[in-house]
C-alpha positions as CSV (number, residue, x, y, z in Angstrom):
1,M,0.1,-0.1,-0.2
2,F,3.0,2.5,0.9
3,L,4.8,1.6,-2.5
4,S,1.6,2.4,-4.5
5,K,1.6,5.5,-3.0
6,V,5.2,6.4,-3.3
7,I,5.6,5.3,-6.6
8,P,3.1,7.3,-8.6
9,F,4.4,10.2,-6.3
10,A,7.4,10.0,-7.8
11,V,6.8,9.7,-11.2
12,F,4.8,12.6,-11.2
13,A,7.4,15.1,-9.7
14,T,10.3,13.4,-12.4
15,A,8.1,14.7,-15.3
16,A,7.3,18.1,-13.3
17,Y,11.2,19.2,-13.1
18,A,11.5,17.3,-16.5
19,S,9.0,20.0,-18.5
20,V,9.3,23.2,-15.9
21,Q,9.6,26.0,-17.4
22,V,12.9,28.2,-16.8
23,Q,11.7,32.3,-15.9
24,P,12.8,34.8,-18.7
25,W,16.4,36.3,-18.1
26,M,17.1,40.1,-17.7
27,P,20.1,41.0,-16.8
28,P,20.9,43.2,-13.9
29,G,20.1,46.9,-13.8
30,P,22.7,50.3,-13.0
31,N,21.4,50.0,-8.9
32,D,20.7,46.3,-9.0
33,S,22.8,44.1,-6.4
34,R,25.1,41.8,-7.2
35,G,27.6,39.5,-6.0
36,P,30.9,36.7,-6.0
37,C,28.2,33.9,-6.6
38,P,27.4,33.4,-10.2
39,M,24.1,30.8,-9.1
40,L,22.5,33.8,-7.0
41,N,22.8,36.3,-9.3
42,T,21.7,34.0,-12.0
43,L,18.4,33.2,-9.7
44,A,18.1,36.8,-9.3
45,N,18.6,37.0,-13.3
46,H,15.9,34.9,-13.6
47,D,13.4,36.7,-10.5
48,Y,13.3,33.7,-8.7
49,L,15.2,36.0,-6.0
50,P,14.4,39.6,-5.8
51,H,16.4,40.9,-9.1
52,S,17.2,44.1,-7.4
53,G,19.6,41.5,-5.6
54,R,18.9,43.6,-2.3
55,N,17.4,42.4,0.7
56,I,18.0,38.6,0.0
57,S,17.5,36.5,3.2
58,A,19.3,32.8,3.7
59,L,15.2,31.1,3.5
60,L,14.6,33.3,0.2
61,I,17.9,31.2,-0.8
62,E,16.7,28.2,0.6
63,N,13.4,28.5,-1.1
64,A,14.8,28.8,-4.8
65,F,17.0,26.1,-4.3
66,I,14.4,23.4,-2.9
67,Q,11.2,24.9,-5.1
68,F,13.5,26.0,-8.2
69,L,16.9,24.0,-8.3
70,N,15.5,21.1,-7.1
71,I,18.1,20.8,-4.7
72,E,18.1,20.2,-0.5
73,A,17.8,22.9,2.2
74,G,21.2,22.3,3.0
75,F,22.6,23.8,0.3
76,A,21.3,27.2,2.1
77,A,23.8,27.0,4.9
78,A,26.8,29.2,3.6
79,A,23.7,31.7,3.4
80,K,23.0,31.1,6.4
81,D,26.4,31.2,8.2
82,F,26.9,34.4,5.7
83,A,23.8,36.4,7.5
84,E,25.1,35.1,11.1
85,A,28.3,36.6,10.1
86,W,27.1,39.8,8.8
87,G,25.3,40.2,11.6
88,H,21.6,40.8,9.6
89,E,18.4,39.0,8.7
90,T,19.1,40.9,5.5
91,F,22.0,41.5,3.0
92,D,22.2,42.7,-0.6
93,L,24.6,40.1,-3.0
94,D,27.4,42.5,-3.1
95,D,27.6,42.5,0.6
96,L,28.5,38.4,0.0
97,N,32.0,39.8,-1.5
98,A,33.0,40.4,2.3
99,P,36.3,39.0,2.1
100,D,36.6,36.2,4.4
101,I,33.4,35.2,5.7
102,L,32.3,33.8,2.0
103,Q,34.3,35.1,-0.6
104,H,37.3,33.8,-0.8
105,I,40.4,34.2,-3.6
106,A,41.2,31.6,-5.9
107,S,38.0,31.7,-8.0
108,L,37.0,29.7,-10.6
109,T,35.4,33.1,-12.4
110,R,36.5,35.8,-10.8
111,D,40.3,37.6,-9.7
112,D,41.1,38.2,-6.2
113,Y,39.3,40.7,-4.1
114,T,41.6,44.3,-2.9
115,S,40.1,47.2,-1.6
116,Q,40.6,48.9,-4.4
117,H,38.9,46.3,-7.0
118,P,36.0,44.2,-5.4
119,H,35.5,42.6,-8.7
120,L,32.0,41.2,-8.5
121,K,32.3,40.7,-12.1
122,P,32.8,37.6,-13.5
123,N,36.7,37.9,-16.0
124,L,36.0,36.4,-19.3
125,L,39.7,36.1,-19.7
126,R,39.7,33.6,-16.2
127,I,36.1,31.2,-17.4
128,E,38.1,31.2,-20.9
129,R,41.9,29.7,-19.4
130,L,38.5,27.3,-17.0
131,M,37.7,26.2,-21.0
132,A,40.8,25.9,-22.0
133,D,42.2,23.3,-19.5
134,S,40.1,21.1,-20.7
135,P,40.8,19.1,-24.3
136,T,37.5,18.2,-24.5
137,L,34.0,19.2,-25.0
138,F,33.3,19.1,-21.3
139,I,34.6,20.1,-18.2
140,N,35.4,17.1,-15.6
141,I,37.1,16.0,-12.8
142,D,40.4,16.5,-14.0
143,S,40.0,20.0,-15.9
144,I,38.3,21.7,-12.7
145,A,41.1,20.4,-10.3
146,K,43.8,21.2,-13.1
147,T,41.8,24.9,-12.8
148,R,41.4,24.7,-9.2
149,L,46.2,24.5,-8.9
150,R,46.3,27.1,-11.8
151,V,44.2,29.8,-9.6
152,E,45.6,28.9,-6.4
153,T,49.3,28.7,-7.8
154,E,48.7,32.4,-9.2
155,S,47.1,33.8,-6.1
156,M,50.4,33.2,-4.3
157,P,51.6,34.3,-2.1
158,S,48.2,34.3,-0.5
159,A,46.9,30.9,0.2
160,L,43.3,29.6,0.9
161,S,42.1,28.9,4.6
162,K,41.3,25.8,5.4
163,N,37.2,26.8,5.4
164,Q,37.9,28.9,1.7
165,T,39.9,25.5,0.5
166,N,36.6,23.7,1.3
167,A,34.2,26.0,0.1
168,A,36.6,26.2,-3.4
169,L,36.2,22.2,-3.6
170,F,32.6,22.7,-2.9
171,E,32.1,24.6,-5.5
172,A,34.4,23.0,-8.2
173,A,31.5,19.7,-7.8
174,M,28.6,21.9,-7.6
175,V,29.5,23.0,-11.3
176,L,30.1,19.2,-12.5
177,V,27.0,18.3,-10.8
178,M,24.6,20.8,-11.8
179,M,25.3,21.3,-15.5
180,S,25.5,17.6,-15.8
181,D,22.6,15.9,-18.3
182,H,21.9,13.7,-15.0
183,S,22.7,15.0,-11.8
184,P,24.7,11.9,-10.6
185,D,23.4,10.2,-7.1
186,A,26.1,9.0,-4.7
187,E,23.7,6.7,-3.6
188,F,24.8,4.2,-6.1
189,N,28.4,4.9,-6.8
190,P,28.7,6.7,-10.2
191,P,31.9,6.2,-11.8
192,L,33.7,10.2,-11.4
193,S,33.0,10.3,-15.8
194,A,29.2,11.1,-14.8
195,Y,30.7,14.3,-13.2
196,Q,30.6,16.7,-15.9
197,G,29.4,19.6,-17.9
198,P,29.4,20.7,-21.5
199,K,31.4,23.3,-21.8
200,D,28.8,25.5,-24.1
201,R,26.7,25.9,-20.5
202,I,29.0,26.3,-18.3
203,R,30.4,29.3,-20.4
204,A,27.0,30.8,-21.3
205,W,26.2,30.0,-17.0
206,F,29.4,32.2,-16.0
207,E,29.8,35.0,-18.8
208,Q,26.2,36.0,-18.6
209,E,24.9,34.7,-15.2
210,R,21.7,32.9,-16.7
211,F,20.6,29.2,-17.0
212,P,21.8,28.2,-20.4
213,T,18.2,26.5,-21.8
214,E,19.3,26.7,-25.2
215,F,22.0,24.6,-24.8
216,G,20.1,21.7,-22.6
217,W,19.8,22.5,-19.4
218,K,17.2,21.9,-16.9
219,P,16.9,21.9,-13.4
220,S,17.5,18.6,-11.9
221,A,14.4,15.5,-12.1
222,R,15.8,14.7,-8.8
223,T,16.2,16.2,-5.4
224,I,20.0,16.4,-5.3
225,K,21.1,16.0,-2.7
226,L,24.1,17.5,-0.6
227,A,25.9,14.1,-0.5
228,D,25.9,13.6,-4.0
229,L,28.9,16.1,-4.0
230,N,30.7,13.9,-2.3
231,P,32.5,11.6,-5.1
232,A,33.5,14.4,-7.0
233,I,35.3,16.5,-4.3
234,D,37.3,13.2,-3.4
235,G,37.8,12.7,-6.8
236,I,39.1,16.5,-7.2
237,I,40.9,16.3,-4.3
238,K,42.7,13.3,-5.7
239,S,43.2,14.6,-9.2
240,M,44.5,17.6,-7.7
241,E,47.4,15.3,-5.9
242,R,48.1,13.6,-8.8
243,Q,48.5,16.2,-11.2
244,D,51.0,18.7,-8.0
245,Y,52.6,15.7,-7.7
246,N,53.4,15.5,-11.8
247,R,54.2,18.6,-12.1
248,S,57.0,19.3,-9.1
249,P,59.7,16.8,-7.6
250,R,58.3,17.5,-3.9
251,V,55.9,15.5,-2.5
252,A,52.4,16.9,-2.9
253,Q,50.3,18.9,-0.9
254,K,47.6,17.2,0.7
255,F,43.5,18.9,0.0
256,S,40.9,18.2,2.1
257,I,37.1,19.0,3.3
């Protein structure tokens, strides 16, 4: 009896997300607030968050993640941590650029923060180099590990803290999970080759901060769990260690989360 109720609901839920219509994209206006997170900026550009990018709460972000992206509430934990550290219930997206709270150096898409140049906008050359790190039509575990090693080297002598390293690895894994055709379910031990995203999708997302529906992207048909990122994170860590060891005679540094 229980299964007879669950299975039709699961089929319905999958069909609903497969046919979801993405709200129109509109770039930010001159007075709209945008920050260092491509996903939050994109949600605002599609009006899943207030288009102004102002008076954002962690609850608004959590609702957008759950109701549109079909990812579990835990993905909004960073926004909750930021709000607590910021000391206000609401914030503007450009507030997220405050160093050492959520923003960090060695970004995939943005130059390092300085007080003179907060670098809220994507750096197109940095994104182009992300693409060039993969010889295929996809960004995958090894290519994004190569990118992470490169951007961290370019940020030297400044170095990521352990918490920033963990955040950077989480972000890299999220790119692969969110932009893949079928978000891998960690419960079924997917191969690392399942964690990859087409370059055209990732380029459109990062450069214009919009959901690349014309390249076949759509929200996941099943709820993405935080645990689904773990195999990708582990794969990126191991690939970084291997590549770091191969490019230098010294013992490879350890990357952790």
